[in-house]
C-alpha positions in Angstrom: 61.6 5.5 83.6 65.4 5.7 83.3 67.6 3.5 85.4 69.3 6.2 87.5 72.7 6.0 89.1 73.8 8.8 91.3 77.6 9.2 91.6 79.0 11.1 94.6 81.4 10.8 97.5 80.5 9.0 100.7 78.8 11.9 102.3 75.7 14.1 102.1 77.2 17.2 100.7 76.1 18.4 97.3 74.3 15.2 96.4 71.9 14.9 99.4 69.3 17.1 97.8 69.3 14.7 94.8 68.8 11.7 97.1 66.1 13.5 99.0 64.2 14.4 95.8 64.3 10.7 94.7 63.0 9.7 98.1 60.2 12.3 98.0 59.2 11.1 94.4 59.4 7.4 95.4 61.9 6.8 92.6 64.4 3.9 92.7 68.0 4.7 91.9 71.5 3.3 92.6 73.6 5.3 95.0 77.2 4.9 93.9 79.6 6.3 96.5 83.3 7.0 96.3 86.0 7.6 98.9 88.3 10.6 98.4 91.2 8.2 98.1 89.6 6.6 95.0 88.9 9.9 93.2 92.1 10.4 91.2 91.7 7.0 89.6 88.2 7.7 88.3 87.7 11.5 87.9 88.3 11.3 84.1 85.1 9.2 83.8 82.9 12.1 84.7 81.9 15.3 82.8 84.1 18.2 84.0 85.9 15.8 86.4 83.3 16.6 88.9 80.7 15.1 91.2 77.8 14.7 91.7 76.8 13.2 88.4 73.5 11.5 87.5 73.8 8.7 85.1 70.8 7.7 83.0 70.1 4.2 81.7 71.3 5.0 78.2 74.7 6.0 79.5 74.0 9.8 79.5 75.7 11.5 82.4 74.4 14.8 83.8 76.9 16.9 85.8 76.2 19.7 88.3 73.9 19.6 91.3 71.5 22.3 90.2 71.1 21.0 86.7 70.3 17.5 88.1 67.8 19.0 90.6 66.0 21.1 88.0 65.6 18.1 85.8 64.2 16.0 88.6 61.9 18.8 89.7 60.4 19.0 86.2 60.1 15.2 85.9 58.5 14.6 89.4 56.4 17.8 90.0 58.6 19.6 92.5 58.1 22.8 90.7 55.1 25.1 91.3 52.5 25.5 88.4 53.1 29.1 87.5 56.1 30.7 85.9 56.6 33.4 88.6 56.4 30.8 91.3 58.9 28.6 89.4 61.3 31.6 89.2 60.8 32.1 93.0 61.6 28.5 93.6 64.7 28.7 91.5 66.1 31.8 93.2 65.4 30.4 96.7 67.4 27.3 95.6 70.2 29.3 94.2 70.5 31.4 97.4 70.7 28.3 99.6 73.1 26.6 97.3 75.4 29.6 97.6 75.4 29.1 101.4 76.0 25.4 100.9 78.9 26.1 98.5 80.7 28.5 100.9 80.0 26.3 103.9 81.4 23.2 102.3 84.6 25.0 101.2 85.0 26.1 104.8 84.2 22.7 106.3 86.7 20.8 104.1 89.4 23.4 104.4 88.9 24.6 108.0 92.2 23.1 109.1 94.1 24.7 106.2 95.9 28.0 105.8 92.9 29.8 104.4 90.5 28.8 107.1 89.9 32.3 108.4 89.0 33.6 104.9 86.8 30.6 104.3 85.0 31.1 107.5 84.6 34.9 106.8 83.2 34.2 103.3 80.8 31.6 104.6 79.5 33.8 107.4 79.2 36.8 105.1 77.1 34.8 102.6 75.0 33.3 105.4 74.3 36.7 107.0 73.5 38.3 103.7 71.0 35.6 102.5 69.2 34.3 105.7 67.3 37.5 106.6 66.0 37.7 103.0 64.9 34.1 103.1 63.0 34.7 106.4 61.1 37.5 104.8 60.4 35.5 101.6 59.0 32.7 103.7 56.6 35.0 105.6 55.1 36.1 102.3 53.2 32.9 101.7 50.4 31.7 104.1 51.9 33.5 107.0 54.9 31.2 106.9 52.8 28.2 108.2 53.4 26.0 105.1 56.3 26.0 102.6 58.1 28.6 100.5 55.7 28.6 97.6 52.5 27.5 99.2 51.0 24.4 100.8 53.0 21.8 98.9 56.6 20.9 99.5 58.8 21.8 96.5 62.4 21.3 95.7 63.3 24.7 97.2 62.1 23.5 100.6 64.2 20.3 100.3 67.2 22.4 99.2 66.8 24.6 102.2 66.8 21.5 104.5 69.8 20.0 102.9 71.7 23.2 102.9 71.0 23.8 106.6 71.2 20.3 108.0 75.0 20.1 108.8 75.1 23.8 109.7 72.3 23.2 112.3 74.0 20.0 113.6 77.2 21.9 114.3 75.4 25.0 115.7 71.8 24.4 117.0 71.5 28.2 117.7 71.8 29.0 114.0 68.0 29.6 113.6 67.8 31.8 116.7 67.0 34.9 114.6 65.0 32.9 112.0 62.0 31.3 113.7 60.0 30.9 110.5 62.8 28.9 108.9 63.2 26.8 112.1 59.6 25.8 111.8 60.0 25.1 108.0 63.0 22.9 108.8 60.9 20.8 111.1 58.0 20.7 108.6 60.3 19.3 105.9 61.8 16.8 108.3 58.3 15.7 109.3 57.0 15.1 105.8 56.2 11.4 105.7 58.5 10.5 102.8 61.3 12.7 104.0 61.0 11.4 107.6 61.3 7.8 106.4 64.3 8.7 104.2 66.1 10.5 107.1 65.6 7.5 109.4 66.8 4.9 106.9 69.6 6.7 104.9 73.3 5.9 105.1 74.8 7.8 108.1 77.9 9.8 107.3 79.9 12.6 109.1 79.1 15.2 106.4 
């Protein structure tokens, strides 16, 4: 097994899904965190000058959240068994990552001159995707389990990580999406995820 080091800022953000997948898989890794004030001095050390980045024991560095997650999903069985279900898992993750991307841009720029546009874009993405995800969830086992069946996959963890800060800021966000509210609680109640959430580093975002 590689000696993993995850490089990211001192927050949940785009790397929390990676941390959660490691926790669910029971895999040890080093969690290297950076302050924003340190970033200019080390950004050239990383592919595309971008974080998160997963470093392997042999010095290989993998950029981009979704590429890292798909690698971990294949390695640690967080993909369904069948090709169509794998595709389903992928597009669910891509949809939630789109929400996360727009929300994080709004969150970090909400005091800037483009805050109104950032908020509009985030809300437009949220309103476009969430009803579709609620319908998708109802298609499996009457929505009493997870997105692709009775086993938690990386799409379920991506959903949780995408929605966590949004839900913390606005507890009514699931008012129109009761199936996803139930799924959110199921993911949080998974034994390994529950332990991780209780013991993780606490940050503002």
